[in-house]
C-alpha positions, 0 to 999 in steps of 0.5 A: 537506449544507447549512451556512452558513458553513463553521465547523469548530467546528460539527462538531468536537464530533460528529465528533472522537469518530467512528472514521472519518476525517473532513476538510472543505475549502473551494473551494480544497481547503484543508483546514479540519478534520481529526478524530481518526479521520483521525489514527488511520488516517493518522498525521498530526495535525491541526496538520500538515494543517490550512491545507494543500491536499489535493495538499500534505497528504502523503496522495497518494491513489492509485487501485487501479492505483497512479495518483495522483489529486490532480491529475486524478482527485480525488473532492473536485474532482469533487464541488465541480464537479458537486455530487454525492455520490461513493464511491471505493476509494483508497489513501492514504499513511500517514505511515510510508510504507505504503499504506492501503486506504480507502473514501472518501465525499465530499459537497459542502457548501452554503450556505443559498442552494444554492451550494457552499462546500466538501466533506467527505470520510469515509473508513474502513479496509478492512483490517477491523483487528479481524478481523485482530487476532483472526486474528493472535492465533489464528495466533500461538497456533498457531505459524502467524505470522511475527514480523517481518511479522505475516503467516501463516508458511511452515507456514501457506502450505503448509497452505493451498496443500494445501488449495487443491489438494485443492479444485481437484482435487475441485471444479475451483475455480480459483486462482493463486499469486504468488511475490513477491521483494523486490528488493535486499533484501541491499542495503537490509540492507548499506547501512542495517542489518538493522533497516531490512531488517526494516522494508522486509519489514514495509512490503512485507507491509503493502502486499501484504495491503492490495492483495490481496482479503479472501479472498486469502492472503499469507504470508512464504515465507522471506527476502525471499520472499512467497507469495500464494494467490488464489482464483476467478481466471483468467489476466487477473485473476491478472495484474492482481492481480500488477500491482496489487501491483507498482505499490502496492509501488513507491508505498511508501517509508520513511526509512532510518537516515540519513534519506533515503527508501528506495524499494522494488520487487518482482519477481512470478512468477504462475501458475495451478494445473494439474491435475497440479500438486503443491505443489512443482510449483506453487511452482517454476513460479512461482518460475522466472517470478518469477526471469524477470521479475527478470532481464528487468526488475529494472534498470528496476524498481529505478532508485529503489532503486539511486539511494537506495543510491548516494546513501547510499554517496556521502554515507558514503564521499565525504563531499563532492560527492555530489550532484554525483557522482550528477548526473554519473552521471545518477541525481540530478536 
């Protein structure tokens, strides 16, 4: 794309009215323009990001494995260096804390003499919002919706599991199940209140739905537990999906009632369906594996959450010297 020079006013009249998110950067990756579509998809208004460099804009792009891309794998940097067009699937951080899956397309911007003077990124939400709204309305009508998380409820998951098992027994179509438990959910409720507990469930639900594939089903099983039904998988793919869900939730946070950020993690048990499985046997096996993961790895995985709760407790109970106390405990750096 040839332009000379980069003047956001040239694009504003056209790009402010497209549904895709669009932003333009200069050679230093400093944001020069941010359209309305970018605001709708990220929650960040133009005045919050224009003039800032990409690594500082709060979006914190990560790839499908949860690896941060801003420092060593940024598609903008790649396009500025090689002059090529690039399309990648990434997860950006919404202003409210959740991860949003998007397809990002990057093009270099060139002056009339052919030199690269910046880049433009166009990104679109991959969660198929319109289809999701229609599905939510239909599930709500049939009482298949969990009102807190806006995910399918236990009844819907049970019916979907039974259908998947029937197809597996008849046609040998492989599928697996993930039992996903939100770590330290009671602690979030006790320390920050039930509104924050519900917020944690909603943020985890959005992250899981965005992380899993479009054909997969994830619903709330009850309390702090979710179940995902994943089709056409082997052990390797199932394990990869479980790890990806864990990584994405670990990258998700939201402000608690006192303003401090609440980090989250999940324990996940994964298993493939077996020929003699019933719904009860399949769920029980995945549930046992999940509790093994929670017992073996919970302390390491919930370090950030523990730090959040201790900091909150110290501020409330001790009133003073909270940071010093946590520093002495080795939990605050």
